[in-house]
C-alpha positions as a Markdown table, in Angstrom:
| # | Residue | x | y | z |
|---|---|---|---|---|
| 1 | Met | -27.7 | -52.4 | 70.6 |
| 2 | Thr | -25.4 | -54.8 | 68.9 |
| 3 | Ala | -21.8 | -54.1 | 67.8 |
| 4 | Arg | -23.0 | -54.1 | 64.2 |
| 5 | Asp | -25.7 | -51.5 | 65.0 |
| 6 | Phe | -23.1 | -49.4 | 66.9 |
| 7 | Ile | -20.6 | -49.4 | 64.1 |
| 8 | Ala | -23.3 | -48.6 | 61.5 |
| 9 | Ser | -24.4 | -45.7 | 63.7 |
| 10 | Glu | -20.9 | -44.4 | 63.9 |
| 11 | Ile | -20.4 | -44.7 | 60.1 |
| 12 | Asn | -23.6 | -42.6 | 59.7 |
| 13 | Lys | -22.2 | -40.0 | 62.0 |
| 14 | Leu | -18.9 | -40.0 | 60.1 |
| 15 | Asn | -20.8 | -39.6 | 56.8 |
| 16 | Asp | -22.4 | -36.5 | 58.2 |
| 17 | Leu | -19.0 | -35.0 | 59.4 |
| 18 | Ile | -17.5 | -35.9 | 56.0 |
| 19 | Ser | -20.3 | -34.2 | 54.1 |
| 20 | Lys | -19.6 | -31.0 | 56.2 |
| 21 | Asn | -15.9 | -31.3 | 55.5 |
| 22 | Ile | -15.1 | -31.6 | 59.2 |
| 23 | Asp | -11.7 | -33.3 | 59.5 |
| 24 | Lys | -12.5 | -35.0 | 56.3 |
| 25 | Glu | -9.3 | -37.1 | 55.7 |
| 26 | Ser | -9.3 | -38.4 | 59.3 |
| 27 | Asn | -13.0 | -39.2 | 59.2 |
| 28 | Leu | -12.7 | -41.0 | 55.8 |
| 29 | Asn | -9.9 | -43.2 | 57.2 |
| 30 | Leu | -12.0 | -44.0 | 60.3 |
| 31 | Lys | -15.0 | -44.7 | 58.2 |
| 32 | Lys | -12.9 | -47.1 | 56.0 |
| 33 | Glu | -11.7 | -48.9 | 59.1 |
| 34 | Leu | -15.2 | -49.2 | 60.6 |
| 35 | Ser | -16.5 | -50.5 | 57.2 |
| 36 | Glu | -13.8 | -53.1 | 57.2 |
| 37 | Thr | -14.7 | -54.1 | 60.7 |
| 38 | Leu | -18.4 | -54.4 | 59.7 |
| 39 | Tyr | -17.4 | -56.6 | 56.8 |
| 40 | Leu | -15.5 | -58.9 | 59.1 |
| 41 | Ile | -18.4 | -59.1 | 61.5 |
| 42 | Asn | -20.6 | -60.2 | 58.6 |
| 43 | Ile | -18.1 | -62.9 | 57.7 |
| 44 | Phe | -17.9 | -64.1 | 61.3 |
| 45 | Asp | -21.7 | -64.4 | 61.4 |
| 46 | Glu | -22.1 | -66.0 | 58.0 |
| 47 | Tyr | -19.5 | -68.7 | 58.7 |
| 48 | Gln | -20.0 | -68.9 | 62.5 |
| 49 | Ile | -16.4 | -68.0 | 63.2 |
| 50 | Asn | -15.5 | -66.9 | 66.7 |
| 51 | Lys | -13.1 | -67.7 | 69.5 |
| 52 | Lys | -15.1 | -70.8 | 70.4 |
| 53 | Thr | -15.2 | -72.2 | 66.9 |
| 54 | Ile | -11.7 | -71.6 | 65.7 |
| 55 | Asp | -9.1 | -74.3 | 66.3 |
| 56 | Thr | -6.2 | -72.8 | 64.3 |
| 57 | Ile | -5.5 | -70.2 | 61.7 |
| 58 | Ile | -2.8 | -71.2 | 59.2 |
| 59 | Glu | -1.0 | -68.9 | 56.8 |
| 60 | Leu | 0.3 | -70.9 | 53.9 |
| 61 | Pro | 4.1 | -70.5 | 53.6 |
| 62 | Ser | 6.1 | -69.9 | 50.5 |
| 63 | Ser | 6.5 | -73.1 | 48.5 |
| 64 | Asn | 10.0 | -72.1 | 47.4 |
| 65 | Thr | 9.2 | -73.7 | 44.0 |
| 66 | Gly | 8.5 | -70.5 | 42.0 |
| 67 | Tyr | 4.8 | -69.8 | 41.4 |
| 68 | Ser | 2.8 | -72.9 | 42.3 |
| 69 | Asp | -0.6 | -73.5 | 43.9 |
| 70 | Tyr | -1.7 | -75.4 | 47.0 |
| 71 | Arg | -4.6 | -77.7 | 46.3 |
| 72 | Ile | -7.2 | -79.1 | 48.5 |
| 73 | Ile | -7.5 | -82.9 | 48.1 |
| 74 | Asn | -10.0 | -85.4 | 49.3 |
| 75 | Asp | -7.9 | -88.4 | 50.0 |
| 76 | Cys | -10.9 | -90.8 | 49.8 |
| 77 | Glu | -9.6 | -92.7 | 52.8 |
| 78 | Ser | -6.6 | -93.8 | 50.8 |
| 79 | Asp | -2.9 | -93.2 | 51.0 |
| 80 | Asp | -2.6 | -93.8 | 47.3 |
| 81 | Pro | -2.5 | -90.4 | 45.4 |
| 82 | Asp | -4.1 | -92.2 | 42.4 |
| 83 | His | -7.4 | -92.4 | 44.4 |
| 84 | Trp | -7.3 | -88.7 | 45.6 |
| 85 | Leu | -9.8 | -86.2 | 44.2 |
| 86 | Glu | -9.2 | -82.5 | 44.0 |
| 87 | Val | -12.0 | -80.6 | 45.8 |
| 88 | Ser | -14.3 | -78.5 | 43.7 |
| 89 | Ile | -17.0 | -76.0 | 44.9 |
| 90 | Asn | -19.5 | -74.8 | 42.3 |
| 91 | Glu | -17.5 | -76.7 | 39.7 |
| 92 | Glu | -14.4 | -74.7 | 40.4 |
| 93 | Lys | -11.3 | -76.3 | 41.9 |
| 94 | Ile | -10.0 | -74.7 | 45.0 |
| 95 | Arg | -6.5 | -73.2 | 44.5 |
| 96 | Leu | -4.6 | -71.5 | 47.3 |
| 97 | Ala | -1.3 | -69.6 | 47.2 |
| 98 | Glu | 1.3 | -68.5 | 49.7 |
| 99 | Gly | 0.0 | -66.0 | 52.2 |
| 100 | Asp | -3.6 | -67.3 | 51.9 |
| 101 | Ile | -5.0 | -68.4 | 55.2 |
| 102 | Val | -7.0 | -71.5 | 56.2 |
| 103 | Ile | -9.2 | -71.4 | 59.2 |
| 104 | Arg | -9.6 | -74.7 | 60.9 |
| 105 | Lys | -12.7 | -74.9 | 62.9 |
| 106 | Lys | -13.2 | -77.1 | 66.0 |
């Protein structure tokens, strides 16, 4: 049995208890936490994120310039900002804000 299977099984047990109104509020909270954990496990699997693959996790600080974005730039192997390109994924430029995190993989 995997952790994912175990959590899914526990969520099913909680659903049964919730439907029977047994400690409903507490079980709803636990179900929410387990659902969040399952969501994170799926992200870890999809992006192959684990202790062995993470180099650092960076939380972007406040820019202290009012509301402004962080942008991801491809420097095109140049120190000249005129040659830099803003990274786009699916034709959408990547904009980050304070508090966002960046996971740097090894």
